[in-house]
C-alpha positions in Angstrom: 41.1 -123.6 20.0 43.3 -123.8 23.1 45.9 -126.5 23.2 46.5 -128.8 26.2 50.2 -128.6 25.4 52.0 -125.9 27.2 54.3 -125.5 24.2 52.1 -126.5 21.2 53.4 -126.8 17.7 52.7 -124.0 15.2 50.6 -126.2 13.0 47.0 -126.9 14.0 45.7 -130.5 13.7 42.3 -131.3 15.2 42.9 -135.1 14.8 46.3 -135.5 16.4 46.3 -132.8 19.1 44.5 -132.5 22.4 42.7 -129.3 23.3 41.5 -127.7 26.5 38.8 -125.8 24.6 37.5 -125.9 21.0 35.0 -123.5 19.3 33.7 -122.8 15.9 31.6 -120.1 14.2 29.2 -120.3 11.3 29.1 -117.4 8.9 26.7 -116.8 5.9 26.7 -114.1 3.2 24.3 -111.2 3.4 21.9 -111.2 0.5 23.0 -108.9 -2.4 26.2 -108.1 -0.5 29.9 -109.0 -0.5 30.2 -109.7 3.3 29.3 -112.4 5.7 27.7 -112.3 9.1 27.9 -114.7 12.0 24.9 -116.9 12.5 26.2 -119.6 14.9 28.7 -120.4 17.6 29.5 -123.8 19.2 32.1 -124.9 21.7 33.1 -127.4 24.3 35.8 -127.8 26.9 37.8 -130.9 27.8 36.1 -131.3 31.2 34.9 -134.9 31.6 31.2 -134.0 31.8 31.4 -131.3 29.1 28.9 -131.2 26.3 28.7 -129.2 23.1 27.1 -125.8 23.7 25.8 -123.9 20.7 24.1 -120.6 20.0 22.6 -120.2 16.6 20.1 -118.2 14.6 17.5 -120.6 13.1 16.1 -120.3 9.6 13.1 -118.6 11.1 15.4 -115.9 12.6 15.1 -117.1 16.2 17.9 -117.6 18.6 18.4 -121.2 19.7 20.6 -122.3 22.6 21.5 -126.0 22.9 23.6 -128.1 25.3 24.1 -131.6 24.0 20.8 -132.7 22.6 18.8 -130.4 24.9 17.4 -127.0 23.8 17.7 -124.5 26.6 15.4 -121.6 27.5 15.4 -118.9 30.2 12.2 -118.0 32.0 11.2 -114.8 33.8 12.7 -115.8 37.1 16.0 -117.5 35.9 18.8 -115.6 34.3 21.7 -118.0 34.9 21.8 -121.7 33.9 24.4 -123.8 35.8 26.1 -126.9 34.4 29.1 -129.0 35.7 31.6 -127.4 33.3 30.1 -123.9 32.6 27.4 -121.3 33.2 25.2 -119.5 30.7 24.1 -116.1 31.9 21.6 -113.7 30.4 22.3 -110.0 30.9 19.8 -108.7 33.5 19.2 -105.4 31.7 19.7 -106.6 28.1 18.3 -110.0 27.3 20.0 -109.9 23.9 23.4 -110.5 25.5 24.6 -113.9 26.7 27.7 -114.6 28.7 29.0 -118.2 28.4 31.7 -119.0 31.1 33.6 -122.3 31.2 35.3 -123.3 34.4 38.5 -123.9 32.4 38.9 -120.1 32.1 37.1 -119.1 28.9 34.4 -116.5 28.6 32.4 -115.9 25.4 30.0 -112.9 25.1 27.3 -113.1 22.4 25.1 -110.2 21.3 22.0 -110.9 19.2 21.7 -108.0 16.7 18.8 -107.2 14.4 20.1 -105.6 11.2 17.8 -104.0 8.7 20.1 -103.5 5.6 20.2 -104.9 3.0 17.5 -107.1 4.6 16.1 -107.6 8.1 17.9 -110.5 9.8 19.2 -111.6 13.2 23.0 -112.0 13.5 25.5 -112.7 16.3 28.4 -110.6 17.5 30.8 -112.9 19.3 33.7 -111.8 21.5 36.1 -114.0 23.5 38.3 -113.7 26.6 40.6 -116.4 27.9 42.6 -116.8 31.1 46.3 -115.7 31.2 47.4 -119.3 31.7 46.7 -119.9 28.0 49.3 -117.5 26.6 50.9 -119.0 23.5 48.5 -121.8 23.4 45.7 -120.5 21.1 44.9 -121.2 17.5 42.4 -119.7 15.0 40.9 -116.5 13.7 41.5 -114.5 16.9 45.2 -115.0 16.6 48.0 -116.2 18.9 47.5 -115.0 22.5 51.1 -113.8 23.2 50.9 -110.1 23.1 52.5 -109.9 19.7 50.3 -108.6 16.9 52.9 -109.6 14.2 52.0 -113.4 14.4 48.2 -113.1 14.8 47.6 -114.0 11.1 48.8 -117.6 11.6 47.3 -120.0 9.1 46.2 -123.5 10.0 49.5 -125.0 8.7 51.5 -122.7 11.0 52.5 -120.2 8.3 52.5 -116.5 9.5 50.9 -114.2 7.0 52.4 -110.7 6.8 49.9 -108.1 8.2 50.7 -105.8 5.4 49.5 -108.3 2.8 46.5 -107.4 0.6 43.0 -108.1 1.8 42.7 -110.9 -0.8 46.0 -112.5 0.3 44.9 -112.4 4.0 41.6 -113.9 3.1 43.0 -116.7 1.0 46.2 -117.5 2.9 44.8 -117.0 6.4 41.0 -116.8 6.6 40.1 -119.7 4.2 42.5 -122.0 6.0 40.3 -121.9 9.1 37.2 -123.0 7.3 35.5 -125.8 9.1 36.4 -129.3 7.9 32.9 -130.9 7.4 34.2 -134.1 9.1 35.2 -132.1 12.2 32.1 -129.8 12.5 30.7 -129.5 16.1 27.4 -127.9 15.0 23.9 -129.4 15.2 22.2 -129.1 11.9 18.5 -128.4 11.0 16.6 -130.5 8.6 18.0 -130.3 5.0 21.2 -128.8 6.3 24.6 -130.4 6.8 28.2 -129.6 7.4 28.9 -130.3 3.7 26.2 -127.8 2.7 27.9 -124.9 4.6 31.3 -126.0 3.3 30.0 -125.7 -0.2 28.6 -122.2 0.6 32.0 -121.2 1.8 33.6 -122.3 -1.4 31.0 -120.5 -3.6 31.3 -117.2 -1.7 33.4 -114.5 -3.3 34.0 -111.5 -1.0 34.9 -108.0 -2.1 38.5 -107.0 -1.5 37.8 -103.3 -2.0 37.7 -101.1 1.1 34.3 -99.5 1.4 34.4 -95.9 0.2 32.3 -93.2 1.8 31.6 -89.6 0.8 32.9 -86.9 3.1 29.4 -86.5 4.7 29.1 -90.3 5.2 32.5 -90.5 6.7 31.7 -87.8 9.2 28.4 -89.4 10.1 30.0 -92.8 10.6 32.8 -91.4 12.7 30.3 -89.7 14.9 28.3 -92.9 15.3 31.5 -94.9 16.2 33.0 -92.3 18.6 35.9 -91.7 16.3 37.7 -88.4 16.3 36.9 -86.5 13.1 40.6 -85.7 12.4 42.1 -89.1 13.4 43.8 -91.5 11.0 42.4 -95.1 10.7 45.7 -96.5 12.0 44.9 -94.9 15.4 41.5 -96.5 15.8 41.0 -99.4 18.2 39.4 -102.7 17.1 36.0 -101.7 18.3 36.0 -98.4 16.3 37.4 -100.2 13.2 34.7 -102.8 13.3 32.0 -100.3 13.9 33.2 -98.1 10.9 33.4 -101.1 8.6 30.0 -102.5 9.6 28.2 -99.3 9.0 30.0 -98.7 5.7 28.9 -102.0 4.4 25.4 -102.4 5.8 24.4 -98.7 6.2 22.9 -99.9 9.5 24.0 -97.5 12.2 22.5 -99.6 15.1 24.4 -102.7 13.8 27.7 -100.8 13.9 27.0 -99.3 17.3 26.2 -102.7 18.7 29.6 -103.9 17.4 31.2 -100.9 18.9 29.7 -101.6 22.4 30.6 -105.3 22.2 34.1 -104.4 21.1 34.5 -101.9 23.9 33.3 -104.4 26.5 35.8 -107.0 25.4 38.6 -104.3 25.3 37.6 -103.5 28.9 37.7 -107.2 29.8 41.1 -107.5 28.3 42.4 -104.3 30.0 41.1 -105.3 33.4 41.9 -109.0 32.9 38.4 -110.0 33.9 38.4 -113.8 33.6 36.2 -116.0 35.8 37.6 -117.6 39.0 39.5 -120.8 38.6 39.1 -123.8 41.0 42.1 -125.7 42.2 43.2 -127.9 39.3 43.8 -130.8 41.7 40.1 -131.0 42.6 38.6 -134.2 41.1 35.5 -134.2 39.0 34.6 -137.8 40.0 35.5 -139.7 43.2 34.8 -143.3 44.2 34.1 -144.2 47.9 32.6 -146.8 50.1 29.5 -146.4 52.2 30.5 -144.9 55.6 33.7 -143.3 54.3 34.5 -139.9 55.8 35.1 -137.6 52.9 36.8 -134.2 53.5 37.8 -131.9 50.6 39.2 -128.5 50.6 37.5 -126.6 47.8 39.4 -123.5 46.7 38.9 -121.0 43.9 41.1 -118.1 43.1 41.5 -115.2 40.7 44.6 -114.1 38.9 43.6 -110.5 39.9 44.6 -109.2 43.3 41.5 -107.0 43.6 39.0 -109.8 43.2 37.0 -111.0 46.1 35.8 -114.6 45.7 32.7 -115.9 47.4 32.0 -119.6 47.6 28.6 -121.1 48.0 27.0 -124.6 47.6 24.5 -125.0 44.8 23.9 -128.7 45.6 25.1 -130.9 48.4 24.7 -134.7 49.0 22.3 -135.6 51.7 23.6 -134.8 55.2 26.8 -133.2 53.7 28.2 -129.9 55.1 30.1 -127.1 53.3 31.8 -124.2 55.1 31.6 -121.2 52.7 34.3 -119.4 54.7 36.9 -122.1 54.8 35.9 -124.1 51.7 35.8 -127.3 53.6 33.4 -130.0 52.3 32.5 -132.9 54.7 30.3 -135.9 54.1 29.8 -139.4 55.4 29.4 -141.3 52.1 26.0 -143.0 51.5 25.6 -145.8 49.0 24.6 -144.6 45.5 25.5 -141.8 43.2 25.6 -138.2 44.6 27.3 -135.0 43.7 28.4 -131.6 45.1 28.3 -128.4 43.0 30.1 -125.4 44.3 29.8 -121.9 42.9 32.7 -119.4 42.9 31.5 -115.8 42.5 33.9 -113.0 41.8 32.2 -110.1 43.7 34.6 -107.5 42.2 33.9 -108.2 38.5 30.6 -110.1 38.7 32.0 -113.3 37.2 31.0 -116.9 38.0 32.5 -120.3 37.8 31.2 -123.7 39.1 32.8 -127.0 39.9 31.0 -130.3 40.3 32.3 -133.6 41.9 30.3 -136.8 41.3 30.6 -139.5 44.0 30.1 -143.1 43.2 29.6 -144.8 46.5 29.7 -148.6 46.8 28.4 -150.5 49.9 31.0 -152.2 52.0 31.1 -156.0 52.0 29.7 -156.3 55.5 27.2 -153.5 55.3 23.5 -154.3 54.7 21.7 -153.3 51.5 18.7 -151.1 51.7 16.5 -154.2 51.1 18.3 -156.0 54.0 17.7 -153.0 56.3 14.0 -153.0 55.4 13.7 -156.7 56.2 15.6 -156.2 59.5 13.2 -153.4 60.4 10.2 -155.5 59.5 11.3 -158.4 61.7 12.2 -156.0 64.6 8.8 -154.5 64.4 7.2 -158.0 64.2 9.2 -159.2 67.2 8.3 -156.2 69.2 4.6 -156.7 68.5 4.8 -160.4 69.3 6.6 -159.8 72.7 4.1 -157.1 73.7 1.2 -159.4 73.5 
């Protein structure tokens, strides 16, 4: 979660605090194993038109993408879905990778992975990147975004767990505290499932707190698969290598571990290069009221926190007779009675990242302007009079 408060309290409270962004994951145990895998992700931003967006693995082992009550699908010609508060992009070369980008400055990468051990099942590998403006404002399993590893194990009550604690202590004092409260769940549930059901499964699950042990030959093989130097100490491995090594040690599935490695390296690259989507000017409205005939001019600006980025603006949708200058960002329109909207796309040409901003116009007619019905009546009588006089 990302707090709206610039200096949020240490304790997390979903009921009494306001958040710019909120996300949850769903994990389930692997059969005949002591570990869990991720089967679902759901999130929403605080944008006025934002809806819950979820990516889950169904009981039939199919990926399901939802926004609000609508199930979303890509077709052969569309790889990006645009919405007022976000975009969902399918990787052009690997359709098992989704990029979810919210205009508030959050990017989530989800990899669909088919593992084969101990049983064949589809799981999710989820990685997150947030804009630099959210430093010291994050909560949850990913830690506190402030550049200090020492406080990443912050429990929901604000207590910092020592990183040198045992695995069992970290699990019970940190991990368990972030279990989803059934009354605060954001997920959509299939028939015969509920938030309470998954909460009970969490309580019943007993993980193993013993580090996986490998023979010398297994260790060498896993290190090779995870691009780990044969003579290096575990303390020197990056997070992608550690995740890869652990995943293969537990599941014995090399492809699963290597997918984790690739996803981890991608997110490390994003972090190193500070690749976050463009941000629109925070003063831009998302809704605007006007009267018919009003001359509306808006300067639409998007920028990046990275000096090397080149931002290209384009209009995805314009109201009737409206104009948008892609070079200057100037939007001009003479308001027409009714509801209309403009949607502008900001594309970071350097890092191939996209953000969109939408403004909805509610245009009322002026007190002395005719309604559409009155205009039609006037045109009818004008035509009638012209016909009568021409006889």
